[in-house]
C-alpha positions in Angstrom: 125.8 88.3 73.0 126.6 88.8 76.6 125.0 87.1 79.7 125.8 89.0 82.9 125.1 87.4 86.2 126.1 88.8 89.5 124.4 89.3 93.1 122.0 92.2 93.7 123.8 95.4 94.1 127.0 94.1 92.6 126.7 97.0 90.2 125.7 95.2 86.8 123.4 98.1 85.7 126.3 100.7 86.6 128.7 98.8 84.3 126.4 98.4 81.7 125.4 102.1 81.6 129.0 103.1 81.7 129.9 100.9 78.5 126.9 102.1 76.8 127.9 105.8 77.1 131.4 104.7 76.3 130.1 103.2 72.9 127.9 106.5 72.2 130.7 108.6 72.4 132.7 106.6 69.6 129.9 105.4 67.4 126.3 105.9 66.4 123.8 103.6 67.9 120.4 103.4 69.2 120.3 101.7 72.5 116.9 99.9 73.7 117.0 99.2 77.4 114.3 96.9 78.7 113.2 97.1 82.3 110.4 95.4 84.1 108.8 98.2 86.3 108.0 101.8 86.1 110.1 102.7 89.2 113.3 101.2 87.6 112.4 102.9 84.3 112.6 106.2 86.1 115.7 105.3 88.0 117.5 104.1 84.7 116.3 107.0 82.7 117.7 109.6 85.4 121.0 107.6 85.3 121.3 107.9 81.8 120.5 111.7 81.7 123.1 112.3 84.3 125.9 110.4 82.4 125.1 112.0 79.0 125.1 115.4 80.6 128.3 114.7 82.4 130.0 113.4 79.3 128.7 116.3 77.0 126.9 113.9 74.6 124.7 116.5 72.6 123.4 114.3 69.6 121.5 111.7 71.9 118.0 111.8 73.0 116.5 109.7 75.7 113.0 108.7 75.5 110.5 106.3 77.5 108.3 105.8 74.2 109.5 104.8 70.7 110.0 107.6 68.5 109.4 107.0 64.8 112.1 108.2 62.3 109.8 111.1 61.0 109.6 112.5 64.4 113.4 112.4 65.1 115.1 115.8 64.8 117.7 115.8 61.9 120.8 116.4 64.5 119.7 113.5 66.7 121.7 110.5 65.4 121.3 108.6 68.7 118.6 107.6 70.9 118.4 105.6 74.2 115.0 104.2 74.5 114.4 103.1 78.2 111.3 101.0 77.8 109.2 98.6 79.8 108.4 95.3 78.0 104.7 96.7 77.5 106.1 99.8 75.9 108.4 97.9 73.5 105.9 95.4 72.3 103.4 98.1 71.8 105.9 99.7 69.3 106.2 96.5 67.4 102.3 96.4 67.1 101.8 100.1 66.3 104.8 100.9 64.1 105.6 99.5 60.9 109.2 100.1 61.0 109.9 99.9 64.9 113.5 99.8 65.9 115.1 99.7 62.6 118.4 101.5 63.0 121.6 100.0 64.2 121.1 99.2 67.8 122.3 97.6 71.1 119.6 95.8 73.2 119.7 95.4 76.9 117.3 93.4 79.0 117.8 94.1 82.7 116.4 91.7 85.4 116.0 89.0 83.0 114.8 86.8 85.7 111.4 88.2 85.1 110.7 85.8 82.2 110.8 83.1 85.1 106.9 82.8 85.1 106.5 82.6 81.1 104.5 79.3 81.5 102.6 80.5 84.1 99.0 81.1 82.7 98.4 84.1 84.9 101.6 86.1 84.4 101.0 88.1 81.3 103.9 90.5 81.9 106.5 87.6 81.9 105.1 86.6 78.5 105.1 90.1 77.2 108.8 90.2 78.0 109.5 87.1 76.5 107.7 87.9 73.2 109.4 91.1 73.0 112.8 89.7 73.3 111.8 87.1 70.5 110.7 90.2 68.2 114.2 91.5 68.7 115.5 88.0 67.8 114.5 88.1 64.4 115.7 91.7 63.7 119.1 91.7 61.7 120.0 95.3 62.8 121.0 94.3 66.4 124.5 94.4 66.6 124.8 93.5 70.5 122.6 91.9 73.2 123.2 92.1 76.8 121.0 90.2 79.2 121.6 90.7 83.0 120.2 89.4 86.2 121.0 88.4 89.8 122.7 85.0 90.2 121.3 83.3 86.9 122.3 79.7 86.6 123.8 79.2 83.0 123.0 82.6 81.7 125.0 81.6 78.5 122.4 78.8 77.7 119.7 81.1 78.5 120.7 83.6 76.1 121.4 81.1 73.4 117.9 79.7 74.1 116.2 83.0 73.8 118.2 84.3 70.8 119.7 81.4 69.1 123.3 82.7 69.2 126.3 81.7 71.2 126.4 83.9 74.6 129.5 85.1 76.5 128.7 84.4 80.3 130.3 87.1 82.6 129.4 85.9 86.3 130.3 86.1 89.7 128.7 85.1 93.2 130.6 87.7 95.2 129.1 91.0 96.1 130.9 94.2 96.9 128.7 94.5 100.0 129.0 91.7 102.9 125.5 90.7 103.5 124.9 89.4 107.2 121.5 87.7 107.9 120.3 87.7 111.4 117.3 85.5 112.5 115.1 84.9 115.4 114.1 80.9 115.9 112.5 79.0 118.4 113.7 75.8 119.9 111.9 74.0 122.6 110.3 77.1 123.9 113.5 78.9 123.8 114.3 81.8 121.5 117.7 82.1 119.7 119.4 84.9 117.8 121.5 83.7 114.8 123.9 85.2 112.6 124.4 83.8 109.2 127.4 84.9 107.0 129.0 83.4 103.9 132.4 83.4 105.7 131.2 80.6 108.3 129.7 77.2 107.4 127.3 77.4 110.5 125.4 80.2 111.8 126.5 81.9 115.2 123.9 81.5 117.9 123.0 82.8 121.1 119.9 82.5 123.4 117.7 85.6 123.9 117.5 86.1 127.6 114.7 88.5 127.5 112.1 87.3 125.0 108.9 88.7 126.4 108.6 91.3 123.8 108.8 88.8 120.9 105.2 88.5 119.3 103.6 86.6 116.7 106.1 84.0 116.1 104.7 81.2 113.8 101.6 83.3 112.9 100.7 85.4 109.9 98.3 88.2 110.9 99.5 91.6 111.5 97.6 92.4 114.7 98.3 95.3 117.1 100.5 93.3 119.4 102.7 92.1 116.5 103.0 95.6 115.1 103.9 97.1 118.4 106.8 94.5 118.6 107.9 95.3 115.0 108.1 99.1 116.1 110.1 98.4 118.9 112.5 96.0 117.0 112.7 98.6 114.2 113.6 101.3 116.4 116.2 99.0 118.4 118.1 97.9 115.3 117.9 100.9 112.9 119.7 103.7 114.9 120.6 106.4 112.6 120.5 104.1 109.5 117.6 103.6 107.1 115.5 100.5 107.2 113.3 98.7 104.7 110.8 96.5 106.3 109.2 94.0 103.9 105.4 93.7 103.5 103.3 90.8 101.8 100.9 93.0 100.3 100.3 96.8 99.5 97.5 97.1 102.1 99.7 95.6 104.7 102.6 98.0 103.8 100.2 101.1 104.3 99.0 99.5 107.7 102.6 98.8 108.9 103.7 102.3 108.0 100.7 103.9 109.6 101.3 102.0 112.9 104.9 102.7 113.0 104.0 106.5 112.7 101.4 106.3 115.5 103.9 104.8 117.8 106.3 107.9 117.3 103.7 110.3 118.0 103.2 113.6 116.2 105.9 114.5 114.0 106.8 117.6 111.9 109.3 116.1 109.2 108.6 116.7 105.5 105.9 119.1 105.9 106.6 120.4 102.4 106.3 116.9 100.8 103.3 116.4 103.0 101.5 119.5 101.7 102.4 118.5 98.0 100.4 114.9 98.5 97.6 116.9 100.1 97.3 119.1 97.1 97.8 116.5 94.5 95.9 113.6 96.1 94.0 114.3 99.4 94.6 115.3 103.2 93.3 111.8 103.9 96.2 110.0 102.0 98.1 108.1 104.5 101.5 109.0 103.5 100.5 112.7 104.5 100.3 111.0 108.0 103.5 108.8 108.0 106.0 111.1 106.4 105.8 113.4 109.3 107.6 110.9 111.3 110.0 110.0 108.5 108.1 106.7 107.6 106.9 105.9 104.1 105.6 102.9 102.2 106.4 101.9 98.6 104.5 99.6 96.2 103.7 99.1 92.5 100.3 100.8 92.9 101.8 104.5 93.8 100.9 107.3 91.7 103.8 108.1 89.5 104.4 111.6 90.8 104.3 110.0 94.6 106.6 107.2 93.5 109.1 109.7 91.6 109.1 112.2 94.8 109.1 109.2 97.5 112.1 107.9 95.8 114.0 111.2 95.6 113.1 111.8 99.4 114.4 108.4 100.2 117.8 109.1 98.5 118.0 112.5 100.2 117.6 110.5 103.7 114.4 112.3 104.6 113.0 109.0 105.3 114.4 106.4 107.8 111.9 103.5 107.5 110.5 102.3 104.2 107.8 99.6 104.0 108.2 97.8 100.8 106.4 95.0 98.9 108.0 92.8 96.2 108.9 96.0 94.2 111.9 96.2 96.2 113.5 93.2 94.2 113.0 94.9 90.8 116.4 96.6 90.9 115.3 100.0 92.4 118.2 101.4 94.5 116.6 102.4 97.7 119.3 103.6 100.3 119.2 101.2 103.2 121.5 99.3 105.5 118.9 97.3 107.1 116.3 94.9 105.6 113.6 93.6 108.2 111.4 90.6 107.1 109.0 88.7 109.0 108.3 85.3 107.1 108.3 84.3 103.3 104.5 84.8 103.0 103.0 87.1 100.3 99.6 86.7 101.8 97.7 86.9 105.2 95.3 84.0 104.9 96.5 81.2 102.7 94.6 79.9 99.7 95.3 77.6 96.8 96.6 80.7 94.9 98.7 82.0 97.8 102.4 82.6 96.8 105.7 82.4 98.7 108.8 84.4 98.5 111.4 81.8 96.9 114.8 81.2 98.3 116.1 82.7 95.2 113.8 86.0 95.7 115.0 85.9 99.4 118.5 86.0 98.2 117.8 89.2 96.1 115.7 90.7 98.7 118.9 90.5 101.3 121.0 92.0 98.5 119.2 95.2 98.7 120.7 95.9 102.1 123.7 98.2 101.7 124.7 100.2 98.5 127.3 99.7 96.2 130.3 102.1 96.8 128.5 103.4 99.8 128.2 100.6 102.5 130.6 97.7 103.4 127.8 95.8 105.0 124.2 95.2 104.8 122.0 93.5 107.3 118.9 91.4 107.1 116.7 90.7 110.0 114.3 87.8 109.9 111.8 87.8 112.6 110.5 84.3 112.2 112.9 81.7 111.0 110.5 78.8 111.6 108.3 79.9 108.7 111.2 79.9 106.3 112.4 76.3 107.5 108.7 75.2 106.9 108.4 76.6 103.4 109.1 74.5 100.2 112.4 75.3 98.6 114.3 76.4 101.8 116.9 73.8 103.0 117.5 73.8 106.5 121.4 73.4 106.1 121.6 76.3 103.9 118.6 78.3 105.1 119.7 81.7 104.0 122.2 80.8 101.2 122.7 82.9 98.0 120.4 80.8 95.8 120.8 80.8 92.0 117.9 80.3 89.4 117.8 78.5 86.3 115.3 80.3 83.9 113.2 78.8 81.1 113.8 79.9 77.7 110.5 79.1 76.1 107.0 77.3 76.4 108.2 73.8 75.8 107.4 72.3 79.5 103.9 73.8 79.3 103.0 72.8 75.9 104.1 69.0 76.5 102.2 69.0 79.8 99.0 70.0 77.7 99.9 68.8 74.3 96.8 66.7 73.8 94.3 69.3 74.9 96.0 71.9 72.4 96.2 69.7 69.6 92.5 68.8 70.1 91.4 72.5 70.1 93.4 73.2 67.0 92.0 70.1 65.2 88.4 70.9 66.1 88.9 74.8 65.5 87.5 75.6 68.9 87.6 79.2 70.2 89.8 79.8 73.2 87.2 79.8 76.2 87.1 79.5 80.1 87.9 75.7 79.8 91.3 76.4 78.8 92.4 78.6 81.5 95.8 76.6 81.8 96.8 76.6 78.3 94.4 78.8 76.2 97.4 81.3 76.0 99.4 78.7 73.9 96.4 78.1 71.7 96.3 81.9 70.7 100.1 82.0 70.8 100.1 79.3 68.1 97.5 80.8 65.9 99.1 84.1 66.0 102.3 82.8 65.1 101.0 80.8 62.2 99.1 84.0 61.0 102.2 86.1 61.0 104.6 83.6 59.6 102.6 81.0 57.8 104.7 77.6 57.3 107.8 79.5 58.6 106.1 79.7 62.0 106.9 75.9 62.4 110.5 76.6 62.9 110.0 79.7 64.8 107.6 77.9 67.2 110.1 75.2 67.7 112.6 77.7 68.8 110.5 78.5 71.8 109.5 74.7 72.3 106.2 74.3 70.4 106.4 71.2 68.2 103.9 71.0 65.5 103.9 69.0 62.6 103.7 70.7 59.0 100.3 68.9 58.6 98.9 70.7 61.9 100.4 74.0 60.7 98.9 73.4 57.3 95.2 72.9 58.7 95.7 76.1 60.9 96.6 78.1 58.0 93.5 76.7 56.2 91.1 77.8 59.0 92.8 81.1 59.2 92.4 81.8 55.6 88.7 81.5 56.0 88.6 84.6 58.6 87.5 87.9 57.2 89.0 89.9 60.0 91.9 92.0 58.5 95.3 90.1 59.3 96.9 93.6 60.5 94.1 93.9 63.4 94.9 90.3 64.4 98.8 91.3 64.4 98.0 94.2 66.5 96.2 92.0 69.1 98.8 89.4 69.6 97.3 88.0 72.8 94.0 87.5 71.2 92.7 84.3 69.6 92.2 85.4 65.9 89.0 83.4 66.0 87.6 85.6 68.7 88.7 88.6 66.9 86.6 87.3 63.9 83.6 87.0 66.2 84.1 90.8 67.2 84.5 91.6 63.4 81.4 90.1 62.5 79.0 90.8 65.4 80.1 94.6 67.0 78.0 97.1 65.0 78.0 99.9 67.4 79.8 103.2 67.0 82.9 103.7 69.1 84.1 107.2 70.6 86.5 109.1 68.7 87.5 111.5 71.8 86.6 110.8 75.5 84.7 114.4 75.4 82.4 113.9 72.6 78.6 113.6 73.3 77.6 110.1 74.2 81.2 108.6 74.7 80.4 107.3 78.2 77.2 105.3 76.8 79.4 103.8 74.1 81.9 102.7 76.6 79.2 100.9 78.8 78.0 99.2 75.5 81.5 97.9 74.6 81.8 96.6 78.1 78.6 94.9 78.0 79.2 93.3 74.8 82.6 91.9 76.2 80.9 90.6 79.2 78.0 89.0 77.6 79.4 87.6 74.3 80.5 83.8 75.1 83.6 84.2 73.2 84.8 87.3 74.5 83.7 86.7 78.2 86.9 85.1 79.2 88.9 88.1 78.3 86.4 90.3 80.0 87.0 88.4 83.3 90.9 88.3 82.7 90.9 92.3 82.5 88.1 93.4 84.8 88.3 92.4 88.5 85.4 90.4 89.7 84.2 93.2 92.1 84.0 95.7 89.0 82.3 93.5 86.7 78.7 94.5 87.2 76.1 96.7 88.9 77.1 99.9 90.7 80.8 99.0 91.0 80.9 98.8 87.0 79.3 102.3 86.9 82.1 103.5 89.4 84.6 102.1 87.0 83.3 103.7 83.9 82.9 107.2 85.7 86.6 106.8 86.7 87.5 106.0 83.0 85.7 109.0 81.8 87.1 111.4 84.2 90.7 110.0 83.8 90.7 110.1 80.2 89.4 113.8 80.3 92.2 115.1 82.5 90.2 115.5 85.5 93.1 115.8 88.3 93.5 112.9 90.9 92.8 115.6 93.6 89.5 116.3 91.9 88.6 112.6 91.5 89.2 112.0 95.1 86.9 114.9 96.4 83.8 112.7 97.1 82.6 112.4 100.8 83.7 108.4 100.4 87.5 109.5 100.7 87.1 111.6 103.7 85.5 109.4 106.4 87.2 106.8 108.6 87.6 104.3 105.7 88.6 107.2 103.5 92.4 106.3 103.5 91.6 102.7 102.3 89.3 104.0 99.7 91.7 106.4 98.3 94.3 103.4 97.8 91.6 101.3 96.1 90.8 104.0 93.8 94.3 104.7 92.8 94.9 101.1 92.1 91.9 100.9 89.7 93.1 103.7 88.0 96.8 102.6 87.8 95.8 99.1 86.6 92.5 98.6 85.3 91.6 102.1 83.7 95.2 102.9 82.4 96.1 99.4 81.2 93.5 96.5 81.4 90.6 98.1 79.9 92.5 99.7 76.9 93.7 96.0 76.2 90.3 94.6 76.5 88.6 97.2 74.1 91.7 97.7 71.6 90.2 94.9 69.3 87.0 96.9 68.9 88.7 100.2 68.2 91.3 98.7 65.8 88.1 97.2 63.8 85.6 100.1 64.2 87.8 103.1 64.5 91.5 102.9 64.4 92.1 106.7 64.3 90.3 107.2 67.7 92.2 108.8 70.4 89.8 107.5 73.1 92.1 104.6 74.4 95.3 106.6 74.4 93.5 109.0 76.6 92.5 106.3 78.8 95.9 105.0 78.9 97.9 108.3 79.5 95.1 110.0 81.4 95.5 112.9 79.0 93.4 114.4 76.3 95.2 117.4 75.0 98.5 117.1 72.9 100.6 119.1 75.1 99.8 117.1 78.2 100.3 113.7 76.2 103.7 114.9 75.1 105.0 115.6 78.6 103.8 112.2 79.8 105.5 110.6 76.8 108.7 112.5 78.0 108.5 110.8 81.2 106.8 113.5 83.2 104.1 112.0 85.8 100.4 112.5 84.7 99.6 114.7 87.7 102.7 116.8 87.3 102.1 117.2 83.6 98.6 118.7 84.3 100.0 121.0 86.7 102.6 122.0 84.2 100.1 122.6 81.5 97.9 124.6 83.6 100.3 126.7 85.2 103.2 127.1 82.6 102.3 125.9 79.0 98.8 126.9 78.6 99.2 130.5 77.5 102.9 130.2 76.8 103.3 127.8 73.8 104.3 128.9 70.1 101.9 126.6 68.5 103.2 127.6 65.1 106.5 125.8 65.7 106.9 122.4 64.1 108.6 120.6 67.0 106.2 120.6 69.9 108.5 118.4 71.9 111.4 120.9 71.8 109.1 123.8 72.3 107.7 122.2 75.6 111.2 121.5 76.7 112.4 125.0 76.0 109.4 126.4 78.0 110.0 124.1 80.9 113.6 125.0 81.4 112.8 128.6 81.2 110.3 128.3 84.1 112.2 125.6 86.0 113.9 127.5 88.7 110.4 129.2 89.6 108.6 125.7 89.9 107.9 124.3 93.5 110.7 122.0 94.7 108.9 118.6 94.6 107.8 119.6 90.9 111.4 120.4 89.9 112.7 117.0 91.2 110.5 115.5 88.6 111.9 117.3 85.8 115.8 117.2 86.8 116.2 114.5 84.0 115.2 117.2 81.3 117.8 119.4 82.1 
């Protein structure tokens, strides 16, 4: 067990990949490489493809989806699975024998488990639960966890996996990070330089400060954006800049304003046309890219994300406006980062989040590239907002902060122990009154269902301490359930008592395919049942955004579900007049966000129990998750090809060009794509380079 802690851009993932390839040359392993985001999944996948090709390793496959032993080709002894935590845990739920071969496990960006005790952060819990699944497998020969500046990463590894961990750490980055800030004292503005080589910042008064705007404020109005544009042009020169934005909407707004300030450009016309043909003429990136400006956030369509990142690396873009996706290990080439303040909001509420000093340190580390740049610069436009935010110490305002991570649910369990024990004692169903701790009740019942009395020890390993008597009482209650055990196990974030209610009550038919007659009506009935049933309403409210829960907006959501599942292209889905008027660009972004998050992810999670109970053979939910209905398109998406690109390739290359009599559909698709590769448009080809 290895725990690797080093600053952002120190080369952790680079070294891990090299050592993995070295091991694959000498021995037979499966590699499971867990990453937090799709952008990082793309990057790691392409890095491994390049290394495997360079080292001429021919008996190894790289996949973004778990492949059962039956599907593996006989000559493929090794497989590198690059997976998000959601894909990894789905494999455990859907496959009886998942990850059974001799293997090495890598959990990159391990800091993402930080919020496992936050009731609203499901992704952190999925990552933690995925790691716990691997803890109890006896075929894992080596485990590597890695993250930036993790305190006591050896204790973290031992806490999660229960084995002694060797720590390999450094606080030194190969790129010198300089942080510059603008501060205000007694109505005078000062320019400061923070550097790890000096204990105190270097400071100069700004003589001509009339252009400075928005200091101490939060809104991104026209005056501030003009100032930001001027500042960016002044410090950027011929270098690439990353401009941090608090929200995806603000990122788009900043990019659009910066573009307007440059006038009419003619750059990246081929990429602009590609986005027009696959999304919409009114898509904001079509406007900004002409001036070498882009925005990047977690809600971009996959084919846009893939091509945009390629354009950044090729230096076709000089200003990139980013949200917190920048902190997830994606290597965006930039020498300068510009950030206004630590706020991840425009108007503060009780739920408003701040960029922590640890996250700020990781963000600053994104300036400059390993083996490319000696120096990376971060420019802070409003030092006072950092100084007034909890967690930032005035004496070390921009120090390289470290983070100690939790290795279980102990703190939250102890905080709500009495409430949890009362719920367990009374056999109450998890409901909306338990928002702060209901997920722990579901976790406890699911653990007891899986492991019986052995669950007491397993739960203790994650900080949940129950007596044998309490566990025995839960077993007695669960023994009265008639819902099949395997259905509960497949729906691990559901309270088994809620699943029992669905099993008893839901008597409607569910669709087998998205194109069958009446499929839309059946979908509407399922959503209505989840909304109106007391026991399931808490899950409905969790997975369906409030504005889409009823009325015409819910009808709009259902229409999107059906079109997406039936392989309607994104361009055709965005052909309504609503996307062409003055608010069209914003509506395009909203619809894409709904498709990426709600349609592809949330609704399948919400409806999965019903399908598992009524028709486990149905392909309806898998069609919603992938946005594809035919086997060939699904296979391409499974290989890592973005949905819109897969639809294009099926229509233009594969539809009449596949030998369906061959047993190995995947290899047949790979062969046909390679044959036609050179004839494809450039921006389609760059998305397929990893298949070469």
